[in-house]
C-alpha positions, 0 to 999 in steps of 0.5 A: 189560822184555820178553824177545822177543830171544834175541841177535844171529843175524847181520849181513848184508854185501853183497859182490861175491864170496860164496865169497871173502868167506866165506874172508876172514872165516874167516881174519880172524875165525874164522867157520869154521862153515857154517850154510847156503849158499843160492841163491834169488830175493829176492822179499820184498825188492822194496821195498828192491831197486827193485821188482825181484826179483833172484837172490841167494846167501846164506851164513851162517857163525859162530864157535862160541866165541860170538856171532852170525854173518855172512850174506854176501849176493851178487846173482847177476844184478845188479852191486852198487854199491860202498859209499862211505866212511862218516863217523862218525854216517852213518845206518845201520850204521857198524861191526860189533862183534866180541868178543875173548878177549884184545884185545892178542893179537887186535890183534897177529895182525890187524896182521900181515894185509895184507888188513886195516887196524888202528888202535891200541888205544884205552883210552877211559874212557867206552866202554872199550878197543877197536880198529878193523879195516877190511877190503879192502872198507872194512867196519869192525869194532870189536873189544872185550874180552869175558868172555862165551863159549860155549866156548873155542877156538883163535881169539882172536876170537868172533862178532858182539855188536852194531853201531855205528849212526849216528842223527839223533835220539838220543831217538827212537833210544833209544826204539826200541832200548830200548823196542821192541827191548828192548836196555835197559841203558845202558853209557855216555852221553857227548858229545865234540868232534872236527874241529869237530863234536860227537858224542853216543854211547850204548852199550846192552846186553842180557845173555844171558837163558838163554832161547832155543835158541841163547841160550847161543851168541849171548850178550850184545848191545852196540849203540852209537848215534852222533849227529853234530851240526853237520852233516846226516848222510848215509844210508849206503844212499841211492840204493843197494839192500839187498844192495849192498856194505856192512852191509845189516842187523842181525839178531836171533834172536826167541823169539815173533815174533807178540808182538814184532810186536804190541808194535812196532805198539803203539809205532807201529813196523810190520814192512815185511817179514813172511814169515808162514810158514816160509821155507826157506834151504838146510837151515834155515828160519824166519819172517823179518821186517824193521822200520826204526829211526827213520832207516830202518836195517834190523833183521831179525828171525828166528824159527828153525823148523828148523836143521841139526844134522848135515847129512851124516846128515840130522839136523835139529831142528824148534824148533816142536816144543819150548819156544821158551825152552828152550836147546838142550843145549851138546853139540848146538850143538857138533855144528854145528862139524862143518859147516866152511867148506871 
C-alpha cells in the first residue's frame, strides 16, 4: 500500500467564538499548545462558501502527548449557521475520535465537568471499549483507549486519532479511504439493529509508519465508517457553508502531495481545492488541498513547508530543505510545548 500520509494533522471545527473554544478544548482535552493563530480571507474556499470570500480566524492547538490537533475556525464577517442534531450515519463527520491513556480516568474526570455530556463506558465486543462526550455546541467525541503515545504527560487524554464518518455506500467509501487515501487495515466490520434501523460499521486503521517530520507525534489513524439502512441519511452540511458550526473537515498530514494527487486522479478522485504553492498561516506555511469522499465529506490534505519551533526567538524550520520522510528529533518537537495557549 502507498504511504502518502504521515497521520492526522487536525480536525476543523466551525465555531462562533474561536478564543472561547480554544480555552474550552484546552480545559476538556488538553489541547494546550498553540501552533498558529491566523486571520485572513478564505479566498480559495469560495465553492464551499456560497461563491463569496469571507474573512476568518483559524487557531490550531494540539496536545503534545500525541495525536492530531483541532483547527478552530470562525467567520469574522458572517454569522455562522448553527449545527443541527446529528443522527448516527448522517453523511459527514459524526464525531471526532480522541485517545485516552486510561479510559476510566478520562471518563471520571469528564463526568465532573458541567460543560460536557458523557455517556457510560461501552464495552463493545466488536469495536472495543469507548465512551462518548458531547460538548456544549453538540459536537460529539468518541474516546478510545490507546497505547500509542509520543510522550507521557499530566493529562489523561491525547489528541485526535480519527473520526466517525457517515456514508451512503460502504463499498464506495471503503475504496476511497483504503485505496485512495491509504487507511487500509480493517479493525472491525459488523452490522447491528437499533430502533428499527440497520447499521453497518467498519473500522479502519493505519499504523504510524515512522515516515514524516511529525509522524512520531501524530501516531496511528483510526476511521470508523457508518452506513444506516432503511432510511435516507441526511447530509450534515446540506444548505450550510464550510466553516459553519460543527466538524468541517478531517485533515491529513501529507508526505508527497504531487504523488498523492496523481494517485487520486488515477482512481477518478480529483482535488477540488489546491493552493499549489506555499500558503501562509501565521508563522506556519504549506500547500493545502481538498478532496471529497464519495458523499462530499471534505478531506483536507496538507504538505507542511514551514513550522515554528520557537516563535519567541524566530526559530522556524523549513521542511522543504530536508528529506520529507525523515522524522524530526523528539526533542525538537517537544520545544513546541513552549508556545502555550494563554
